[in-house]
Backbone as a ProteinNet text record, in pm:
[ID]
protein_1_A
[PRIMARY]
MGRSLVSTAIRLKPDVIVLDISMPLLNGLEAGRQLKAALPGVKFIYLTMNHDQDIIAEAFKIGATGFLLKHCAASELRNAIREGLRGRPYVHSAGLETHD
[TERTIARY]
7502.8	7469.2	7450.8	7505.3	7439.1	7337.7	7339.4	7228.1	7077.7	7153.7	7032.4	6990.8	7021	7024.8	6956.6	7059.4	6943.5	6777.3	6788.5	6660.5	6553.8	6600.3	6492.7	6466.4	6576.9	6570.8	6470.3	6473.3	6423.1	6240.7	6217.6	6096.9	6039.6	6191	6168.7	6137.9	6211	6224.2	6282.2	6384	6386.3	6439.6	6446.4	6578.2	6721.2	6750.7	6894.4	6901.2	7028	7109.5	7259.9	7309.9	7447.2	7464.7	7595.4	7620.1	7789.9	7881.6	7999.9	8029.4	8166	8209.1	8202.3	8317.1	8283.4	8207.7	8109.3	7979.5	8028	7952.6	8003.3	7855.8	7875.5	7798.5	7767.2	7794.3	7767.9	7849.1	7960.2	7996.4	7931	7999.8	7890.7	7926.5	7992	7975.1	7864.4	7906.6	7757	7644.3	7694.4	7506.5	7446.2	7545.2	7509	7451.5	7555	7491.5	7359	7322.2	7197.1	7096.5	7067.8	7036.7	7016.2	7073.6	7051.2	6949.3	7012.9	6907.6	6751.7	6735.7	6648.8	6551.1	6593	6569.7	6614.5	6628.4	6700.4	6736.1	6621.3	6623	6654.9	6730.7	6760.3	6856.3	6939	7099.4	7176.2	7274.1	7363	7448.2	7542.3	7645.9	7715.2	7857.6	7954.1	7977.7	7997.4	8064.6	8184.8	8322.1	8394.3	8496.9	8616.3	8750.7	8824.5	8782.2	8834.6	8871.8	9014.9	9001.1	9079.9	9069.4	9127	9043.6	9132.8	9104.2	8996	9074.6	8969.9	8862	8844.9	8720.7	8587.2	8645.6	8608.3	8502.2	8631.3	8631	8492.1	8497.8	8381.4	8243	8296.3	8133.4	8090.2	8150	8067.6	8039.5	8082.4	8043.6	7919.9	7927.7	7789.8	7665.3	7668.2	7569.4	7626.9	7680.7	7698.7	7696.5	7618	7595.5	7710.3	7773	7864.3	8006.7	8088.3	8144.9	8242.4	8216.9	8295.1	8389.8	8480.1	8557.6	8498.7	8496.7	8447.9	8503.1	8650.8	8642.2	8587.5	8493.5	8460.7	8376.3	8315.4	8290.2	8074.8	7988.8	7914.5	7827.5	7855.9	7820	7825	7989.4	7938.2	7934.6	7818	7775.7	7610.9	7568.9	7471.6	7439.6	7569.4	7610.2	7560.2	7660.9	7649.3	7454.7	7395.9	7278	7196.8	7234.6	7129.7	7187.6	7358	7349.2	7302.4	7308.7	7285.3	7137.4	7046.4	6935.3	6893.7	6974	6948.8	7037.4	7078.3	7153	7249.6	7335.1	7495.2	7580.7	7680.8	7751.9	7878.6	7874.8	7964.8	8084.6	8218.4	8339	8367.8	8424.9	8509	8592.2	8616.1	8655.5	8817.6	8880.4	8980.3	9060.7	8979.5	9016.9	9052.7	8907.4	8917.9	8857.6	8914.2	8820.3	8728.1	8671.6	8588.2	8658.4	8615.2	8629.4	8498.5	8441.3	8339.4	8372.2
27508.8	27428.1	27424.7	27532.6	27483.3	27599.3	27613.9	27770	27666.1	27603.1	27466.7	27376.2	27322.8	27216.1	27294.4	27411.1	27440.4	27466.9	27531	27546.4	27476	27338.6	27224.9	27173.4	27178.8	27121.6	27174.1	27299.1	27387.4	27336	27330.7	27286.7	27145.5	27029.1	26867	26851.9	26910.2	26832	26734.3	26715.5	26547	26505.9	26371.2	26357.6	26359.8	26331.4	26319.7	26375.6	26463.2	26508.2	26471.8	26433.5	26388	26486.3	26575	26682.1	26716.2	26752.9	26775.2	26919.2	26942.6	27069.8	27144.7	27107.6	27175.7	27214.3	27302.5	27339.4	27472.4	27479.7	27581.6	27678.3	27846.2	27899.7	27975.6	27794.1	27816.6	27732.1	27715.1	27566.5	27497	27366.9	27292.8	27312.8	27339.6	27392.6	27512	27611.6	27698.9	27635.5	27602.9	27527	27435.1	27343.4	27301.5	27398.9	27511.6	27635.3	27642.6	27659.7	27697.9	27671.4	27482.8	27393.8	27342	27348.9	27319.8	27402.4	27585.7	27680	27611.7	27635.2	27660.3	27479.2	27369.1	27263.2	27178.6	27234.5	27174	27014.6	26959.4	26771.7	26719.7	26785.1	26717	26688.2	26574.5	26510.1	26539.9	26531.1	26522.9	26513.4	26455.6	26365.9	26444.3	26491.8	26495.5	26380.8	26388.7	26269.4	26425.3	26311.9	26486.2	26388.3	26494.8	26452.5	26507	26623.5	26680	26589.9	26584.4	26515.9	26644.2	26745.8	26884.4	26816.7	26780.9	26807.7	26898.2	27060.4	27122.3	27144.8	27125.9	27133.4	27015.5	26874.5	26748.8	26850.2	26893.6	26936.5	27102	27123.9	27279.2	27218.6	27040.8	26984.6	26972.2	26910.5	26803.1	26957.6	27058.3	27124.5	27208.4	27240.3	27283.4	27184.2	27022.9	26924.1	26830.1	26819.6	26695.1	26548.9	26503.9	26328.8	26253.8	26274.8	26174.3	26251.7	26226.9	26273.2	26104.6	26142.6	25994.7	26070.2	25963.3	26077.7	25979.8	26041.3	25981.5	25853.8	25789.3	25630.8	25593.9	25605.6	25437.6	25382.6	25284.9	25200.7	25233	25164.3	25192	25172.2	25074.3	25020.7	25112.4	25134.4	25270.5	25355.7	25419	25566.3	25513.3	25377.5	25333.6	25342.2	25284.7	25261.2	25397.2	25550.6	25658.8	25722.5	25697.1	25700.8	25680.4	25490.3	25480.2	25529.4	25512.7	25536.7	25743.4	25786.5	25880.4	25958.7	25836.9	25812.6	25817.3	25716.8	25698.3	25760.3	25900.5	26027	25982.6	25868.9	25879.7	25909	25974.7	26024.6	25871.8	25862	25823.5	25896.8	25800.7	25880.6	25755.2	25807.4	25745.8	25635.8	25502	25407	25408.3	25517.9	25512.1	25582	25607.7	25686.9	25817	25883.8	26072.4	26054.5	26134.9	26166.5	26303.7	26257.9	26366.6	26524.4	26581.8	26719	26752.8	26706.5	26754.6	26919
4760.2	4788.1	4959.7	5043.9	5177	5231.5	5173.9	5151.4	5145.1	5007.6	4964.2	5093.9	5123.6	5204	5329.2	5377.8	5505.5	5480.9	5370.4	5352.1	5284	5225.3	5242.1	5373.7	5420.1	5572.2	5652.5	5660.2	5755.2	5682.5	5495.7	5521.8	5515.5	5510.1	5474.7	5668.9	5706.8	5893	5861.4	5807.3	5800.9	5970.3	6012.3	6179.9	6113.7	6048.9	5997.9	5905.6	5875.5	5788.6	5767.4	5646.6	5595.6	5541.1	5565.9	5491.5	5514.1	5387.4	5425.3	5427.9	5494.2	5541.2	5472.4	5351	5241.7	5144.3	5152.2	5034.3	4964.1	4849.8	4813.4	4908.1	4906.5	4963.4	5091	5139.3	5305.9	5339	5412.3	5458	5589.1	5613.4	5653.4	5773.3	5871.2	5990.8	6023.7	5959.2	5908.9	5899.9	5834.4	5759.7	5897.7	5962.8	6104.9	6224.6	6216	6335.7	6306.7	6176.6	6121	6133.1	6086.6	6097.5	6267.3	6399.3	6501.3	6541.4	6496.3	6575.3	6518	6341	6289.8	6350.7	6407.1	6403.9	6528	6678.8	6756.6	6760.3	6728.6	6749	6622.2	6512	6409.2	6447.5	6412.1	6387.9	6280.2	6281.8	6158.1	6190	6087.2	6067	5962.8	5963.2	5877.9	5776.2	5686.5	5575.2	5481	5474.8	5449	5448.3	5330	5375.1	5458.9	5537.5	5600.5	5763.4	5764.7	5876.9	6032.4	6016.2	6088	6212.6	6324.1	6444.3	6478.5	6458.7	6537.7	6478.1	6324.3	6251.8	6332.6	6365.5	6359.9	6543.9	6672.1	6769.4	6748.3	6666.4	6645.8	6585.2	6487.6	6445.4	6607.4	6653	6809.5	6851.1	6871.7	6908.3	6920.7	6806.1	6777.3	6738.1	6740	6782.7	6699.6	6608.6	6526.9	6615.1	6541.8	6638.9	6541.4	6428.7	6414.8	6290.4	6265.9	6206.7	6133.8	5980.7	5884.8	5822.4	5717.1	5630.2	5526.2	5372.3	5296.1	5191.9	5307.3	5235.2	5344.1	5376.6	5517.5	5447	5466.7	5421.8	5502.2	5329	5356.2	5460.5	5499.3	5670.8	5709.1	5754.1	5850.3	5862.2	5735.4	5727.1	5796.4	5758.7	5842	5919.8	6004.6	6182.5	6181	6147.7	6192.4	6191.5	6154.6	6074.2	6234.2	6205	6367.7	6495.6	6509.5	6603.5	6641.3	6551.9	6559.9	6613.7	6491.7	6617.4	6707.8	6760.5	6917.6	7057.3	6936.7	7016.1	7054.9	7040.2	7064.5	6955.9	7003.9	6871.1	6788.5	6649.1	6642.1	6538.4	6557.2	6533.3	6402.8	6327.3	6219	6278.8	6205.9	6341.7	6327.5	6213.3	6198.2	6306.4	6417.1	6524.2	6561.3	6495.2	6537.6	6662.9	6731	6850	6863.9	6897.7	6945.7	7065	7081.6	7183.5	7257.7	7335.1	7459.1	7456.7
[MASK]
++++++++++++++++++++++++++++++++++++++++++++++++++++++++++++++++++++++++++++++++++++++++++++++++++++

């Protein structure tokens, strides 16, 4: 799934991508690295069950614009996408912290 995401994104060149940390064949962090290398202007937002602070920090280090947990409201995902497209980081309202 991760490899498919990367190849499809490179072909379609979207403005924003929502992805998970846990994906088969290529995890979300490595997919994010590859996406940033191939599409430097793409915004990507992690929507995941993983709330490990080290993973969150790594996601932002590689260029994520947002990080949300899957139990968030759909409206929060819309907000994260809007903010990401404006170039502003977005973190789940439950109090996850970014690490610049």
